[in-house]
mmCIF file of the C-alpha atoms, coordinates in Angstrom:
data_MODEL
# 
_entry.id   MODEL 
# 
loop_
_atom_site.group_PDB 
_atom_site.id 
_atom_site.type_symbol 
_atom_site.label_atom_id 
_atom_site.label_alt_id 
_atom_site.label_comp_id 
_atom_site.label_asym_id 
_atom_site.label_entity_id 
_atom_site.label_seq_id 
_atom_site.pdbx_PDB_ins_code 
_atom_site.Cartn_x 
_atom_site.Cartn_y 
_atom_site.Cartn_z 
_atom_site.occupancy 
_atom_site.B_iso_or_equiv 
_atom_site.pdbx_formal_charge 
_atom_site.auth_seq_id 
_atom_site.auth_comp_id 
_atom_site.auth_asym_id 
_atom_site.auth_atom_id 
_atom_site.pdbx_PDB_model_num 
ATOM 1   C CA . MET A 1 1   ? -12.315 -11.113 -3.655  1.00 0.00 ? 1   MET A CA 1 
ATOM 2   C CA . LEU A 1 2   ? -11.557 -11.659 0.018   1.00 0.00 ? 2   LEU A CA 1 
ATOM 3   C CA . ALA A 1 3   ? -14.239 -13.603 1.626   1.00 0.00 ? 3   ALA A CA 1 
ATOM 4   C CA . GLY A 1 4   ? -14.904 -16.282 4.349   1.00 0.00 ? 4   GLY A CA 1 
ATOM 5   C CA . LEU A 1 5   ? -14.567 -15.870 8.094   1.00 0.00 ? 5   LEU A CA 1 
ATOM 6   C CA . THR A 1 6   ? -12.794 -12.621 7.841   1.00 0.00 ? 6   THR A CA 1 
ATOM 7   C CA . VAL A 1 7   ? -13.408 -9.131  9.218   1.00 0.00 ? 7   VAL A CA 1 
ATOM 8   C CA . ARG A 1 8   ? -13.011 -6.545  6.588   1.00 0.00 ? 8   ARG A CA 1 
ATOM 9   C CA . LEU A 1 9   ? -10.958 -3.785  7.994   1.00 0.00 ? 9   LEU A CA 1 
ATOM 10  C CA . LEU A 1 10  ? -10.034 -1.241  5.454   1.00 0.00 ? 10  LEU A CA 1 
ATOM 11  C CA . ALA A 1 11  ? -10.445 -0.157  1.907   1.00 0.00 ? 11  ALA A CA 1 
ATOM 12  C CA . VAL A 1 12  ? -7.616  2.418   0.910   1.00 0.00 ? 12  VAL A CA 1 
ATOM 13  C CA . LEU A 1 13  ? -7.425  4.487   -2.176  1.00 0.00 ? 13  LEU A CA 1 
ATOM 14  C CA . LEU A 1 14  ? -4.038  5.621   -2.750  1.00 0.00 ? 14  LEU A CA 1 
ATOM 15  C CA . ALA A 1 15  ? -4.552  8.687   -5.044  1.00 0.00 ? 15  ALA A CA 1 
ATOM 16  C CA . LEU A 1 16  ? -1.585  10.137  -6.791  1.00 0.00 ? 16  LEU A CA 1 
ATOM 17  C CA . MET A 1 17  ? -1.603  13.431  -8.532  1.00 0.00 ? 17  MET A CA 1 
ATOM 18  C CA . ALA A 1 18  ? -0.009  14.766  -11.730 1.00 0.00 ? 18  ALA A CA 1 
ATOM 19  C CA . CYS A 1 19  ? -0.957  16.260  -14.995 1.00 0.00 ? 19  CYS A CA 1 
ATOM 20  C CA . GLY A 1 20  ? -3.508  18.233  -13.135 1.00 0.00 ? 20  GLY A CA 1 
ATOM 21  C CA . ALA A 1 21  ? -5.969  15.334  -12.218 1.00 0.00 ? 21  ALA A CA 1 
ATOM 22  C CA . VAL A 1 22  ? -6.622  13.084  -9.339  1.00 0.00 ? 22  VAL A CA 1 
ATOM 23  C CA . GLY A 1 23  ? -6.297  9.347   -8.692  1.00 0.00 ? 23  GLY A CA 1 
ATOM 24  C CA . ARG A 1 24  ? -9.952  8.158   -9.527  1.00 0.00 ? 24  ARG A CA 1 
ATOM 25  C CA . THR A 1 25  ? -10.194 10.480  -12.598 1.00 0.00 ? 25  THR A CA 1 
ATOM 26  C CA . PRO A 1 26  ? -8.655  9.005   -15.893 1.00 0.00 ? 26  PRO A CA 1 
ATOM 27  C CA . LEU A 1 27  ? -5.585  11.141  -16.877 1.00 0.00 ? 27  LEU A CA 1 
ATOM 28  C CA . PRO A 1 28  ? -4.546  12.441  -20.128 1.00 0.00 ? 28  PRO A CA 1 
ATOM 29  C CA . ALA A 1 29  ? -2.155  10.299  -22.321 1.00 0.00 ? 29  ALA A CA 1 
ATOM 30  C CA . CYS A 1 30  ? 1.011   11.836  -20.734 1.00 0.00 ? 30  CYS A CA 1 
ATOM 31  C CA . ALA A 1 31  ? 2.144   8.495   -19.036 1.00 0.00 ? 31  ALA A CA 1 
ATOM 32  C CA . GLY A 1 32  ? 3.821   6.476   -21.653 1.00 0.00 ? 32  GLY A CA 1 
ATOM 33  C CA . THR A 1 33  ? 3.480   3.835   -24.213 1.00 0.00 ? 33  THR A CA 1 
ATOM 34  C CA . LEU A 1 34  ? 1.772   1.009   -22.085 1.00 0.00 ? 34  LEU A CA 1 
ATOM 35  C CA . THR A 1 35  ? -1.946  1.224   -21.974 1.00 0.00 ? 35  THR A CA 1 
ATOM 36  C CA . ASP A 1 36  ? -3.320  -2.077  -20.825 1.00 0.00 ? 36  ASP A CA 1 
ATOM 37  C CA . CYS A 1 37  ? -2.780  -3.631  -17.389 1.00 0.00 ? 37  CYS A CA 1 
ATOM 38  C CA . ARG A 1 38  ? 0.191   -6.138  -17.021 1.00 0.00 ? 38  ARG A CA 1 
ATOM 39  C CA . VAL A 1 39  ? 1.236   -8.414  -14.237 1.00 0.00 ? 39  VAL A CA 1 
ATOM 40  C CA . THR A 1 40  ? 4.620   -10.556 -14.147 1.00 0.00 ? 40  THR A CA 1 
ATOM 41  C CA . ARG A 1 41  ? 6.643   -12.716 -11.751 1.00 0.00 ? 41  ARG A CA 1 
ATOM 42  C CA . ALA A 1 42  ? 10.439  -11.847 -12.024 1.00 0.00 ? 42  ALA A CA 1 
ATOM 43  C CA . ASP A 1 43  ? 13.464  -11.263 -9.802  1.00 0.00 ? 43  ASP A CA 1 
ATOM 44  C CA . VAL A 1 44  ? 13.633  -7.618  -10.821 1.00 0.00 ? 44  VAL A CA 1 
ATOM 45  C CA . ASP A 1 45  ? 16.316  -6.560  -8.162  1.00 0.00 ? 45  ASP A CA 1 
ATOM 46  C CA . ALA A 1 46  ? 18.532  -9.626  -8.528  1.00 0.00 ? 46  ALA A CA 1 
ATOM 47  C CA . ASP A 1 47  ? 18.277  -10.489 -4.981  1.00 0.00 ? 47  ASP A CA 1 
ATOM 48  C CA . GLY A 1 48  ? 17.521  -14.349 -5.647  1.00 0.00 ? 48  GLY A CA 1 
ATOM 49  C CA . ALA A 1 49  ? 13.789  -13.826 -4.602  1.00 0.00 ? 49  ALA A CA 1 
ATOM 50  C CA . GLU A 1 50  ? 10.814  -13.587 -6.975  1.00 0.00 ? 50  GLU A CA 1 
ATOM 51  C CA . GLU A 1 51  ? 8.844   -10.365 -7.026  1.00 0.00 ? 51  GLU A CA 1 
ATOM 52  C CA . ILE A 1 52  ? 5.502   -9.537  -8.470  1.00 0.00 ? 52  ILE A CA 1 
ATOM 53  C CA . VAL A 1 53  ? 5.414   -6.620  -10.990 1.00 0.00 ? 53  VAL A CA 1 
ATOM 54  C CA . PHE A 1 54  ? 1.973   -4.944  -11.945 1.00 0.00 ? 54  PHE A CA 1 
ATOM 55  C CA . GLU A 1 55  ? 1.557   -1.871  -13.963 1.00 0.00 ? 55  GLU A CA 1 
ATOM 56  C CA . ASN A 1 56  ? -0.603  0.166   -16.212 1.00 0.00 ? 56  ASN A CA 1 
ATOM 57  C CA . ALA A 1 57  ? 0.070   3.551   -18.137 1.00 0.00 ? 57  ALA A CA 1 
ATOM 58  C CA . PHE A 1 58  ? 0.376   5.475   -14.849 1.00 0.00 ? 58  PHE A CA 1 
ATOM 59  C CA . LEU A 1 59  ? 1.764   3.138   -12.190 1.00 0.00 ? 59  LEU A CA 1 
ATOM 60  C CA . ARG A 1 60  ? 4.257   0.417   -11.728 1.00 0.00 ? 60  ARG A CA 1 
ATOM 61  C CA . ALA A 1 61  ? 4.230   -1.467  -8.567  1.00 0.00 ? 61  ALA A CA 1 
ATOM 62  C CA . VAL A 1 62  ? 6.949   -3.981  -7.413  1.00 0.00 ? 62  VAL A CA 1 
ATOM 63  C CA . LEU A 1 63  ? 5.584   -6.361  -4.490  1.00 0.00 ? 63  LEU A CA 1 
ATOM 64  C CA . LYS A 1 64  ? 8.102   -8.494  -2.509  1.00 0.00 ? 64  LYS A CA 1 
ATOM 65  C CA . PRO A 1 65  ? 6.486   -11.506 -1.006  1.00 0.00 ? 65  PRO A CA 1 
ATOM 66  C CA . GLY A 1 66  ? 9.683   -12.313 0.783   1.00 0.00 ? 66  GLY A CA 1 
ATOM 67  C CA . SER A 1 67  ? 9.612   -9.256  2.637   1.00 0.00 ? 67  SER A CA 1 
ATOM 68  C CA . GLY A 1 68  ? 6.185   -9.609  4.223   1.00 0.00 ? 68  GLY A CA 1 
ATOM 69  C CA . GLY A 1 69  ? 4.314   -8.798  1.080   1.00 0.00 ? 69  GLY A CA 1 
ATOM 70  C CA . ARG A 1 70  ? 5.339   -5.162  0.992   1.00 0.00 ? 70  ARG A CA 1 
ATOM 71  C CA . VAL A 1 71  ? 5.399   -2.884  -2.102  1.00 0.00 ? 71  VAL A CA 1 
ATOM 72  C CA . ALA A 1 72  ? 9.130   -2.160  -2.555  1.00 0.00 ? 72  ALA A CA 1 
ATOM 73  C CA . ARG A 1 73  ? 8.675   0.307   -5.368  1.00 0.00 ? 73  ARG A CA 1 
ATOM 74  C CA . LEU A 1 74  ? 5.573   2.524   -6.449  1.00 0.00 ? 74  LEU A CA 1 
ATOM 75  C CA . GLU A 1 75  ? 6.505   4.335   -9.571  1.00 0.00 ? 75  GLU A CA 1 
ATOM 76  C CA . TYR A 1 76  ? 4.369   7.211   -10.853 1.00 0.00 ? 76  TYR A CA 1 
ATOM 77  C CA . LYS A 1 77  ? 5.289   7.269   -14.547 1.00 0.00 ? 77  LYS A CA 1 
ATOM 78  C CA . PRO A 1 78  ? 3.912   10.833  -15.602 1.00 0.00 ? 78  PRO A CA 1 
ATOM 79  C CA . ALA A 1 79  ? 6.266   12.369  -13.038 1.00 0.00 ? 79  ALA A CA 1 
ATOM 80  C CA . ASP A 1 80  ? 8.891   9.830   -13.311 1.00 0.00 ? 80  ASP A CA 1 
ATOM 81  C CA . VAL A 1 81  ? 9.368   9.188   -9.579  1.00 0.00 ? 81  VAL A CA 1 
ATOM 82  C CA . ASP A 1 82  ? 9.309   6.285   -7.113  1.00 0.00 ? 82  ASP A CA 1 
ATOM 83  C CA . LEU A 1 83  ? 7.232   7.168   -4.106  1.00 0.00 ? 83  LEU A CA 1 
ATOM 84  C CA . THR A 1 84  ? 8.557   4.532   -1.870  1.00 0.00 ? 84  THR A CA 1 
ATOM 85  C CA . CYS A 1 85  ? 11.631  4.246   0.339   1.00 0.00 ? 85  CYS A CA 1 
ATOM 86  C CA . PHE A 1 86  ? 12.689  0.731   0.288   1.00 0.00 ? 86  PHE A CA 1 
ATOM 87  C CA . GLY A 1 87  ? 16.087  0.167   1.730   1.00 0.00 ? 87  GLY A CA 1 
ATOM 88  C CA . PRO A 1 88  ? 18.051  0.282   5.114   1.00 0.00 ? 88  PRO A CA 1 
ATOM 89  C CA . TYR A 1 89  ? 15.687  1.546   7.675   1.00 0.00 ? 89  TYR A CA 1 
ATOM 90  C CA . ARG A 1 90  ? 16.281  1.309   11.360  1.00 0.00 ? 90  ARG A CA 1 
ATOM 91  C CA . GLY A 1 91  ? 19.268  -0.987  10.543  1.00 0.00 ? 91  GLY A CA 1 
ATOM 92  C CA . ASP A 1 92  ? 19.066  -3.702  7.948   1.00 0.00 ? 92  ASP A CA 1 
ATOM 93  C CA . THR A 1 93  ? 15.184  -3.751  7.672   1.00 0.00 ? 93  THR A CA 1 
ATOM 94  C CA . PRO A 1 94  ? 13.870  -2.128  4.677   1.00 0.00 ? 94  PRO A CA 1 
ATOM 95  C CA . GLY A 1 95  ? 10.864  0.039   4.555   1.00 0.00 ? 95  GLY A CA 1 
ATOM 96  C CA . GLY A 1 96  ? 8.266   0.093   1.655   1.00 0.00 ? 96  GLY A CA 1 
ATOM 97  C CA . LEU A 1 97  ? 4.471   0.462   1.689   1.00 0.00 ? 97  LEU A CA 1 
ATOM 98  C CA . PHE A 1 98  ? 1.777   -1.639  3.198   1.00 0.00 ? 98  PHE A CA 1 
ATOM 99  C CA . GLY A 1 99  ? 3.890   -3.215  5.877   1.00 0.00 ? 99  GLY A CA 1 
ATOM 100 C CA . ASP A 1 100 ? 1.687   -5.289  8.195   1.00 0.00 ? 100 ASP A CA 1 
ATOM 101 C CA . ARG A 1 101 ? 2.167   -4.312  11.872  1.00 0.00 ? 101 ARG A CA 1 
ATOM 102 C CA . VAL A 1 102 ? 0.473   -5.100  15.103  1.00 0.00 ? 102 VAL A CA 1 
ATOM 103 C CA . THR A 1 103 ? 0.535   -2.891  18.162  1.00 0.00 ? 103 THR A CA 1 
ATOM 104 C CA . THR A 1 104 ? 1.756   -5.626  20.495  1.00 0.00 ? 104 THR A CA 1 
ATOM 105 C CA . GLU A 1 105 ? 5.045   -5.883  18.774  1.00 0.00 ? 105 GLU A CA 1 
ATOM 106 C CA . SER A 1 106 ? 7.991   -3.651  18.410  1.00 0.00 ? 106 SER A CA 1 
ATOM 107 C CA . TYR A 1 107 ? 9.549   -2.908  15.083  1.00 0.00 ? 107 TYR A CA 1 
ATOM 108 C CA . PRO A 1 108 ? 9.833   -4.611  12.693  1.00 0.00 ? 108 PRO A CA 1 
ATOM 109 C CA . GLY A 1 109 ? 7.717   -7.364  14.213  1.00 0.00 ? 109 GLY A CA 1 
ATOM 110 C CA . SER A 1 110 ? 6.829   -10.864 13.018  1.00 0.00 ? 110 SER A CA 1 
ATOM 111 C CA . PHE A 1 111 ? 4.776   -9.903  10.091  1.00 0.00 ? 111 PHE A CA 1 
ATOM 112 C CA . LEU A 1 112 ? 7.381   -7.737  8.280   1.00 0.00 ? 112 LEU A CA 1 
ATOM 113 C CA . ALA A 1 113 ? 9.885   -10.484 8.801   1.00 0.00 ? 113 ALA A CA 1 
ATOM 114 C CA . THR A 1 114 ? 7.732   -13.400 7.413   1.00 0.00 ? 114 THR A CA 1 
ATOM 115 C CA . ALA A 1 115 ? 7.683   -14.403 3.816   1.00 0.00 ? 115 ALA A CA 1 
ATOM 116 C CA . ALA A 1 116 ? 4.010   -14.018 2.568   1.00 0.00 ? 116 ALA A CA 1 
ATOM 117 C CA . GLU A 1 117 ? 1.981   -16.072 0.020   1.00 0.00 ? 117 GLU A CA 1 
ATOM 118 C CA . ALA A 1 118 ? 1.274   -14.107 -3.086  1.00 0.00 ? 118 ALA A CA 1 
ATOM 119 C CA . GLU A 1 119 ? -1.250  -15.125 -5.682  1.00 0.00 ? 119 GLU A CA 1 
ATOM 120 C CA . ILE A 1 120 ? -2.238  -13.334 -8.860  1.00 0.00 ? 120 ILE A CA 1 
ATOM 121 C CA . VAL A 1 121 ? -6.062  -13.908 -8.886  1.00 0.00 ? 121 VAL A CA 1 
ATOM 122 C CA . LYS A 1 122 ? -6.745  -11.730 -11.910 1.00 0.00 ? 122 LYS A CA 1 
ATOM 123 C CA . GLN A 1 123 ? -4.798  -10.689 -14.895 1.00 0.00 ? 123 GLN A CA 1 
ATOM 124 C CA . GLY A 1 124 ? -6.367  -8.895  -17.784 1.00 0.00 ? 124 GLY A CA 1 
ATOM 125 C CA . ALA A 1 125 ? -5.977  -5.910  -19.904 1.00 0.00 ? 125 ALA A CA 1 
ATOM 126 C CA . GLU A 1 126 ? -8.590  -3.942  -17.978 1.00 0.00 ? 126 GLU A CA 1 
ATOM 127 C CA . GLU A 1 127 ? -7.640  -5.098  -14.446 1.00 0.00 ? 127 GLU A CA 1 
ATOM 128 C CA . VAL A 1 128 ? -5.259  -7.021  -12.458 1.00 0.00 ? 128 VAL A CA 1 
ATOM 129 C CA . CYS A 1 129 ? -5.529  -8.310  -8.856  1.00 0.00 ? 129 CYS A CA 1 
ATOM 130 C CA . VAL A 1 130 ? -2.804  -9.628  -6.530  1.00 0.00 ? 130 VAL A CA 1 
ATOM 131 C CA . ARG A 1 131 ? -3.737  -11.426 -3.051  1.00 0.00 ? 131 ARG A CA 1 
ATOM 132 C CA . VAL A 1 132 ? -1.116  -11.362 -0.403  1.00 0.00 ? 132 VAL A CA 1 
ATOM 133 C CA . THR A 1 133 ? -1.575  -13.662 2.810   1.00 0.00 ? 133 THR A CA 1 
ATOM 134 C CA . ASN A 1 134 ? 0.763   -13.191 5.736   1.00 0.00 ? 134 ASN A CA 1 
ATOM 135 C CA . LYS A 1 135 ? 0.854   -15.572 8.542   1.00 0.00 ? 135 LYS A CA 1 
ATOM 136 C CA . GLY A 1 136 ? 3.181   -13.802 10.806  1.00 0.00 ? 136 GLY A CA 1 
ATOM 137 C CA . GLN A 1 137 ? 1.601   -15.089 13.919  1.00 0.00 ? 137 GLN A CA 1 
ATOM 138 C CA . PRO A 1 138 ? 0.270   -18.866 14.347  1.00 0.00 ? 138 PRO A CA 1 
ATOM 139 C CA . ASN A 1 139 ? -3.358  -17.617 15.079  1.00 0.00 ? 139 ASN A CA 1 
ATOM 140 C CA . LEU A 1 140 ? -3.452  -14.290 13.231  1.00 0.00 ? 140 LEU A CA 1 
ATOM 141 C CA . LYS A 1 141 ? -3.609  -13.955 9.336   1.00 0.00 ? 141 LYS A CA 1 
ATOM 142 C CA . ILE A 1 142 ? -3.526  -10.887 7.415   1.00 0.00 ? 142 ILE A CA 1 
ATOM 143 C CA . GLU A 1 143 ? -4.717  -10.649 3.819   1.00 0.00 ? 143 GLU A CA 1 
ATOM 144 C CA . LYS A 1 144 ? -4.469  -7.814  1.293   1.00 0.00 ? 144 LYS A CA 1 
ATOM 145 C CA . GLU A 1 145 ? -5.723  -7.487  -2.258  1.00 0.00 ? 145 GLU A CA 1 
ATOM 146 C CA . PHE A 1 146 ? -3.993  -4.943  -4.650  1.00 0.00 ? 146 PHE A CA 1 
ATOM 147 C CA . VAL A 1 147 ? -6.216  -3.969  -7.506  1.00 0.00 ? 147 VAL A CA 1 
ATOM 148 C CA . LEU A 1 148 ? -5.018  -2.015  -10.499 1.00 0.00 ? 148 LEU A CA 1 
ATOM 149 C CA . SER A 1 149 ? -7.326  -0.839  -13.181 1.00 0.00 ? 149 SER A CA 1 
ATOM 150 C CA . ARG A 1 150 ? -6.358  0.151   -16.737 1.00 0.00 ? 150 ARG A CA 1 
ATOM 151 C CA . ASP A 1 151 ? -7.461  3.917   -16.828 1.00 0.00 ? 151 ASP A CA 1 
ATOM 152 C CA . ARG A 1 152 ? -6.799  4.785   -13.304 1.00 0.00 ? 152 ARG A CA 1 
ATOM 153 C CA . SER A 1 153 ? -3.643  6.296   -11.479 1.00 0.00 ? 153 SER A CA 1 
ATOM 154 C CA . SER A 1 154 ? -4.660  4.842   -8.332  1.00 0.00 ? 154 SER A CA 1 
ATOM 155 C CA . LEU A 1 155 ? -3.893  1.589   -6.672  1.00 0.00 ? 155 LEU A CA 1 
ATOM 156 C CA . ASP A 1 156 ? -6.784  0.092   -4.470  1.00 0.00 ? 156 ASP A CA 1 
ATOM 157 C CA . ILE A 1 157 ? -6.259  -2.211  -1.547  1.00 0.00 ? 157 ILE A CA 1 
ATOM 158 C CA . VAL A 1 158 ? -8.618  -4.090  0.492   1.00 0.00 ? 158 VAL A CA 1 
ATOM 159 C CA . GLY A 1 159 ? -7.501  -5.765  3.804   1.00 0.00 ? 159 GLY A CA 1 
ATOM 160 C CA . ALA A 1 160 ? -8.901  -8.417  5.848   1.00 0.00 ? 160 ALA A CA 1 
ATOM 161 C CA . VAL A 1 161 ? -7.821  -10.071 9.097   1.00 0.00 ? 161 VAL A CA 1 
ATOM 162 C CA . THR A 1 162 ? -8.583  -13.554 10.651  1.00 0.00 ? 162 THR A CA 1 
ATOM 163 C CA . PHE A 1 163 ? -7.883  -14.525 14.040  1.00 0.00 ? 163 PHE A CA 1 
ATOM 164 C CA . ASP A 1 164 ? -8.179  -18.105 15.043  1.00 0.00 ? 164 ASP A CA 1 
ATOM 165 C CA . THR A 1 165 ? -9.001  -18.494 18.900  1.00 0.00 ? 165 THR A CA 1 
ATOM 166 C CA . GLY A 1 166 ? -8.685  -22.332 18.746  1.00 0.00 ? 166 GLY A CA 1 
ATOM 167 C CA . LYS A 1 167 ? -11.969 -22.766 20.244  1.00 0.00 ? 167 LYS A CA 1 
ATOM 168 C CA . LEU A 1 168 ? -15.503 -23.640 18.892  1.00 0.00 ? 168 LEU A CA 1 
ATOM 169 C CA . ASP A 1 169 ? -17.183 -20.864 20.644  1.00 0.00 ? 169 ASP A CA 1 
ATOM 170 C CA . ALA A 1 170 ? -17.634 -18.268 17.776  1.00 0.00 ? 170 ALA A CA 1 
ATOM 171 C CA . THR A 1 171 ? -18.883 -15.605 20.175  1.00 0.00 ? 171 THR A CA 1 
ATOM 172 C CA . GLU A 1 172 ? -15.708 -15.039 21.825  1.00 0.00 ? 172 GLU A CA 1 
ATOM 173 C CA . SER A 1 173 ? -14.321 -11.597 20.962  1.00 0.00 ? 173 SER A CA 1 
ATOM 174 C CA . VAL A 1 174 ? -10.565 -10.697 20.416  1.00 0.00 ? 174 VAL A CA 1 
ATOM 175 C CA . LYS A 1 175 ? -9.048  -7.397  20.452  1.00 0.00 ? 175 LYS A CA 1 
ATOM 176 C CA . THR A 1 176 ? -5.928  -6.424  18.427  1.00 0.00 ? 176 THR A CA 1 
ATOM 177 C CA . GLY A 1 177 ? -4.317  -3.434  16.987  1.00 0.00 ? 177 GLY A CA 1 
ATOM 178 C CA . LEU A 1 178 ? -3.421  -3.567  13.295  1.00 0.00 ? 178 LEU A CA 1 
ATOM 179 C CA . TRP A 1 179 ? -1.951  -1.028  10.986  1.00 0.00 ? 179 TRP A CA 1 
ATOM 180 C CA . TRP A 1 180 ? -0.140  -0.727  7.556   1.00 0.00 ? 180 TRP A CA 1 
ATOM 181 C CA . GLN A 1 181 ? 3.164   1.129   7.682   1.00 0.00 ? 181 GLN A CA 1 
ATOM 182 C CA . HIS A 1 182 ? 4.329   3.304   4.836   1.00 0.00 ? 182 HIS A CA 1 
ATOM 183 C CA . ILE A 1 183 ? 7.829   4.517   4.531   1.00 0.00 ? 183 ILE A CA 1 
ATOM 184 C CA . LEU A 1 184 ? 7.536   7.219   1.865   1.00 0.00 ? 184 LEU A CA 1 
ATOM 185 C CA . ARG A 1 185 ? 10.105  9.164   -0.208  1.00 0.00 ? 185 ARG A CA 1 
ATOM 186 C CA . LEU A 1 186 ? 9.088   12.723  -0.101  1.00 0.00 ? 186 LEU A CA 1 
ATOM 187 C CA . GLY A 1 187 ? 10.952  16.036  -0.476  1.00 0.00 ? 187 GLY A CA 1 
ATOM 188 C CA . THR A 1 188 ? 14.399  14.252  -0.779  1.00 0.00 ? 188 THR A CA 1 
ATOM 189 C CA . PRO A 1 189 ? 17.292  16.109  -2.590  1.00 0.00 ? 189 PRO A CA 1 
ATOM 190 C CA . GLY A 1 190 ? 17.450  15.690  -6.216  1.00 0.00 ? 190 GLY A CA 1 
ATOM 191 C CA . ALA A 1 191 ? 14.706  15.346  -8.771  1.00 0.00 ? 191 ALA A CA 1 
ATOM 192 C CA . GLN A 1 192 ? 11.997  14.757  -6.062  1.00 0.00 ? 192 GLN A CA 1 
ATOM 193 C CA . GLN A 1 193 ? 12.804  17.711  -3.970  1.00 0.00 ? 193 GLN A CA 1 
ATOM 194 C CA . GLY A 1 194 ? 9.673   19.487  -2.971  1.00 0.00 ? 194 GLY A CA 1 
ATOM 195 C CA . PHE A 1 195 ? 7.356   16.768  -4.392  1.00 0.00 ? 195 PHE A CA 1 
ATOM 196 C CA . ARG A 1 196 ? 3.765   17.728  -3.348  1.00 0.00 ? 196 ARG A CA 1 
ATOM 197 C CA . SER A 1 197 ? 1.836   15.185  -1.304  1.00 0.00 ? 197 SER A CA 1 
ATOM 198 C CA . VAL A 1 198 ? -1.765  15.414  -0.202  1.00 0.00 ? 198 VAL A CA 1 
ATOM 199 C CA . TYR A 1 199 ? -3.427  13.061  2.396   1.00 0.00 ? 199 TYR A CA 1 
ATOM 200 C CA . TYR A 1 200 ? -7.009  12.101  1.602   1.00 0.00 ? 200 TYR A CA 1 
ATOM 201 C CA . ILE A 1 201 ? -8.713  11.109  4.710   1.00 0.00 ? 201 ILE A CA 1 
ATOM 202 C CA . PRO A 1 202 ? -12.168 9.572   4.575   1.00 0.00 ? 202 PRO A CA 1 
ATOM 203 C CA . LEU A 1 203 ? -14.708 11.227  6.867   1.00 0.00 ? 203 LEU A CA 1 
ATOM 204 C CA . THR A 1 204 ? -18.386 10.724  7.706   1.00 0.00 ? 204 THR A CA 1 
ATOM 205 C CA . ASN A 1 205 ? -19.317 13.883  5.669   1.00 0.00 ? 205 ASN A CA 1 
ATOM 206 C CA . GLY A 1 206 ? -16.797 13.403  2.685   1.00 0.00 ? 206 GLY A CA 1 
ATOM 207 C CA . ILE A 1 207 ? -13.139 13.160  2.027   1.00 0.00 ? 207 ILE A CA 1 
ATOM 208 C CA . LEU A 1 208 ? -10.660 15.717  3.625   1.00 0.00 ? 208 LEU A CA 1 
ATOM 209 C CA . ALA A 1 209 ? -7.726  16.803  1.349   1.00 0.00 ? 209 ALA A CA 1 
ATOM 210 C CA . ALA A 1 210 ? -4.844  17.759  3.654   1.00 0.00 ? 210 ALA A CA 1 
ATOM 211 C CA . PRO A 1 211 ? -1.563  18.976  2.003   1.00 0.00 ? 211 PRO A CA 1 
ATOM 212 C CA . PHE A 1 212 ? 1.656   17.540  3.425   1.00 0.00 ? 212 PHE A CA 1 
ATOM 213 C CA . THR A 1 213 ? 4.858   19.679  3.595   1.00 0.00 ? 213 THR A CA 1 
ATOM 214 C CA . PRO A 1 214 ? 8.028   17.764  3.239   1.00 0.00 ? 214 PRO A CA 1 
ATOM 215 C CA . GLN A 1 215 ? 10.788  18.284  5.571   1.00 0.00 ? 215 GLN A CA 1 
ATOM 216 C CA . ALA A 1 216 ? 8.175   20.245  8.024   1.00 0.00 ? 216 ALA A CA 1 
ATOM 217 C CA . ARG A 1 217 ? 6.769   19.458  11.345  1.00 0.00 ? 217 ARG A CA 1 
ATOM 218 C CA . ASN A 1 218 ? 3.322   18.307  10.143  1.00 0.00 ? 218 ASN A CA 1 
ATOM 219 C CA . GLN A 1 219 ? 0.978   17.577  13.083  1.00 0.00 ? 219 GLN A CA 1 
ATOM 220 C CA . PHE A 1 220 ? -2.541  16.100  13.177  1.00 0.00 ? 220 PHE A CA 1 
ATOM 221 C CA . ALA A 1 221 ? -5.204  18.038  15.033  1.00 0.00 ? 221 ALA A CA 1 
ATOM 222 C CA . ILE A 1 222 ? -8.962  17.678  15.441  1.00 0.00 ? 222 ILE A CA 1 
ATOM 223 C CA . GLU A 1 223 ? -11.146 20.733  14.793  1.00 0.00 ? 223 GLU A CA 1 
ATOM 224 C CA . ASP A 1 224 ? -14.853 20.602  14.810  1.00 0.00 ? 224 ASP A CA 1 
ATOM 225 C CA . GLY A 1 225 ? -14.790 16.810  14.353  1.00 0.00 ? 225 GLY A CA 1 
ATOM 226 C CA . LEU A 1 226 ? -12.358 17.009  11.345  1.00 0.00 ? 226 LEU A CA 1 
ATOM 227 C CA . ILE A 1 227 ? -8.870  15.671  11.204  1.00 0.00 ? 227 ILE A CA 1 
ATOM 228 C CA . LEU A 1 228 ? -6.468  18.487  9.952   1.00 0.00 ? 228 LEU A CA 1 
ATOM 229 C CA . ILE A 1 229 ? -2.781  18.573  9.431   1.00 0.00 ? 229 ILE A CA 1 
ATOM 230 C CA . GLN A 1 230 ? -0.819  21.489  10.727  1.00 0.00 ? 230 GLN A CA 1 
ATOM 231 C CA . ALA A 1 231 ? 2.531   22.298  9.053   1.00 0.00 ? 231 ALA A CA 1 
# 
């Protein structure tokens, strides 16, 4: 797992819903024939660059190291849908999930445009883990680990950032703004029209489930210390 001189920033559980169950709960056998975890390297989209594909009975993720280590496809097999929007977005720059961004740069920024290093650190029937390292700036390194388990319909991501000040004084503090950008395919015409989506927001007193309405003006608000989504 991620270790060393890093600051652990975020642990994300991407919970996807279908068949009447939630991400961290094992789902019924409605997903297909593949039961074990599997990870492979291949040029799946014939663009001349190698992708990493990892999947289980419920999810199939396609990670593109050459596009900053973003997830270009995240297919939820029971519903036969791809949750990502990876293609022309603001010009020729594709979207995808878990794109590294910093607040000091305009879109797309140096990290999305930098080829990332990708390593398969664990591959087994029960679990696979892929580590992605992006060095979009000379002194700033962003790492992500994608973990997929055999009986889960969730993709776990842990991120870390390392900032090299170039100085020996380890007490020097550095402030930076970092986020992961997600371009989702929700409520589009065709088979996915009206696809239901729910935000799960960690709070100090539990997890808030906030439904998101496609093609509506969803706004965040704070009420009694809680983060709410107003459609």
